[in-house]
C-alpha positions as CSV (number, residue, x, y, z in Angstrom):
1,M,-106.0,85.9,39.2
2,N,-104.3,85.6,42.6
3,A,-101.0,87.6,42.6
4,L,-99.1,84.6,44.1
5,L,-100.4,82.3,41.4
6,E,-99.5,84.7,38.6
7,E,-96.0,85.0,40.1
8,A,-95.7,81.2,40.0
9,Y,-96.8,81.0,36.4
10,C,-94.1,83.6,35.5
11,K,-91.5,81.5,37.3
12,V,-92.6,78.3,35.5
13,D,-92.0,80.1,32.1
14,R,-88.6,81.1,33.2
15,L,-87.8,77.6,34.6
16,Y,-88.9,75.9,31.4
17,G,-86.6,78.2,29.4
18,I,-83.7,77.2,31.5
19,L,-84.6,73.5,31.4
20,K,-85.0,73.6,27.6
21,E,-81.6,75.3,27.1
22,K,-79.8,72.8,29.4
23,H,-81.8,69.7,28.4
24,L,-83.0,69.0,32.0
25,T,-86.2,67.5,33.5
26,V,-87.9,67.9,36.8
27,A,-90.1,66.0,39.2
28,T,-92.0,66.9,42.4
29,A,-92.5,65.2,45.8
30,E,-95.2,67.1,47.7
31,S,-96.8,66.7,51.1
32,C,-98.3,70.0,52.5
33,T,-98.9,71.4,49.0
34,G,-100.9,68.4,47.9
35,G,-99.8,68.5,44.3
36,M,-100.0,72.3,43.9
37,V,-96.5,72.6,42.5
38,G,-97.2,69.9,40.0
39,A,-100.4,71.6,38.9
40,I,-98.5,74.9,38.4
41,L,-95.8,73.1,36.5
42,T,-98.4,71.6,34.1
43,H,-100.0,74.9,33.4
44,P,-98.0,75.8,30.2
45,P,-98.6,73.9,27.0
46,G,-95.7,71.5,26.3
47,A,-94.9,71.0,30.0
48,S,-94.5,67.3,29.4
49,Q,-91.1,68.0,27.7
50,Y,-89.7,69.0,31.1
51,Y,-92.0,67.9,33.9
52,M,-92.0,64.1,34.3
53,G,-94.4,63.7,37.2
54,S,-95.1,63.9,40.9
55,I,-95.5,61.8,44.0
56,V,-98.0,63.4,46.4
57,S,-97.0,61.8,49.7
58,Y,-99.4,63.2,52.2
59,A,-99.2,60.0,54.3
60,N,-96.0,58.8,55.9
61,R,-96.4,55.3,54.5
62,I,-96.3,56.8,51.0
63,K,-93.1,58.8,51.9
64,T,-91.4,55.5,52.9
65,A,-92.9,53.2,50.2
66,L,-92.5,55.5,47.1
67,L,-89.9,58.0,48.0
68,G,-87.6,56.0,50.2
69,V,-87.9,58.2,53.3
70,K,-86.5,56.1,56.1
71,E,-88.9,55.1,58.9
72,E,-86.1,56.1,61.3
73,T,-86.2,59.6,59.9
74,L,-89.9,59.9,60.4
75,D,-89.7,58.4,63.9
76,T,-86.8,60.6,65.1
77,V,-87.4,64.0,63.4
78,G,-90.8,63.7,61.9
79,A,-92.4,64.3,58.5
80,V,-91.8,68.1,58.8
81,S,-88.1,68.2,58.9
82,E,-85.0,69.0,56.9
83,K,-84.0,65.4,56.7
84,T,-87.4,64.3,55.4
85,A,-87.4,67.0,52.7
86,F,-83.9,65.9,51.7
87,E,-84.9,62.2,51.4
88,M,-88.1,63.1,49.6
89,A,-86.3,65.1,46.9
90,N,-83.7,62.4,46.4
91,G,-86.3,59.7,46.3
92,A,-88.4,61.5,43.7
93,R,-85.4,62.2,41.5
94,Q,-84.5,58.5,41.6
95,A,-88.1,57.2,41.2
96,L,-88.9,59.5,38.3
97,A,-85.4,59.5,36.7
98,T,-85.1,63.3,36.4
99,S,-82.3,65.8,36.4
100,L,-84.0,67.8,39.2
101,A,-86.5,67.1,41.9
102,V,-88.2,69.4,44.4
103,S,-89.9,68.3,47.6
104,L,-92.1,70.2,50.1
105,T,-93.1,69.1,53.6
106,G,-94.6,71.3,56.2
107,I,-97.6,72.6,58.1
108,A,-100.0,74.6,56.0
109,G,-102.5,74.6,58.9
110,P,-104.7,75.3,60.5
111,G,-104.2,72.4,62.8
112,G,-101.2,70.1,63.2
113,E,-98.9,72.8,64.4
114,S,-97.0,72.9,67.7
115,P,-94.6,75.4,69.4
116,E,-91.7,73.6,67.7
117,K,-93.4,73.3,64.3
118,P,-95.8,76.3,63.8
119,Q,-98.2,76.8,61.0
120,G,-96.3,78.0,57.9
121,L,-93.2,76.0,58.6
122,V,-92.2,74.4,55.3
123,Y,-89.0,72.6,54.4
124,I,-88.2,72.6,50.6
125,A,-85.4,70.6,49.0
126,V,-84.1,70.5,45.5
127,A,-82.0,67.5,44.4
128,S,-79.7,67.4,41.4
129,D,-76.3,66.1,40.2
130,A,-74.8,69.0,42.2
131,G,-76.2,67.7,45.4
132,T,-79.3,68.5,47.5
133,V,-80.2,72.0,48.9
134,V,-82.7,72.3,51.7
135,T,-84.3,75.4,53.1
136,K,-86.3,76.0,56.2
137,N,-89.1,78.5,55.5
138,L,-91.7,80.2,57.8
139,F,-94.6,81.5,55.7
140,S,-97.6,83.5,57.1
141,G,-101.2,83.7,56.2
142,D,-104.0,81.2,55.7
143,R,-103.7,77.7,54.4
144,E,-104.0,78.6,50.7
145,T,-101.5,81.5,51.1
146,V,-98.9,79.3,52.8
147,R,-99.3,76.7,50.1
148,L,-98.9,79.3,47.3
149,Q,-95.9,80.9,49.0
150,S,-94.3,77.4,49.3
151,A,-94.9,76.7,45.6
152,N,-93.3,80.0,44.7
153,R,-90.3,79.4,46.9
154,A,-89.9,75.9,45.4
155,L,-90.0,77.2,41.9
156,A,-87.4,79.9,42.7
157,M,-85.1,77.2,44.2
158,L,-85.5,75.1,41.1
159,I,-84.5,78.1,38.9
160,D,-81.5,78.8,41.1
161,V,-80.3,75.2,41.0
162,A,-81.0,74.8,37.3
163,L,-79.0,77.9,36.4
164,R,-75.9,76.4,38.2
165,L,-76.0,73.1,36.3
């Protein structure tokens, strides 16, 4: 098994222990990872106790229609931005009525990158009652590696936020 995927499964086990203890639920809003985080979150048996669902919003019109990302945000800063990640996480949390929501938007590559937004740039946000935290990440490697690194970082952020609730 891929070491990054194995690491992600370990993080999910830890996350679910925390969610169980604190009676919390989680949702995902994914773009560049295309549902990978949701797939990892559904790996353990009994995941439906904590994981409510996902909105995979690869297209901007889905980001606006289902996650409430403002068209102005997409027009001014683009889909790969801190503000879009923020709005995606909050939109998913509201749409799926969960304690926590994580969003990911970025450039897994190859293709679509620019000098301002290189391959591996991924914004990840976690929304909760305590507010919304967004990180800017620059991962390296091929498309699959960038996506797995993104998933691992998203799970680590969920753990950090859940521990503070």
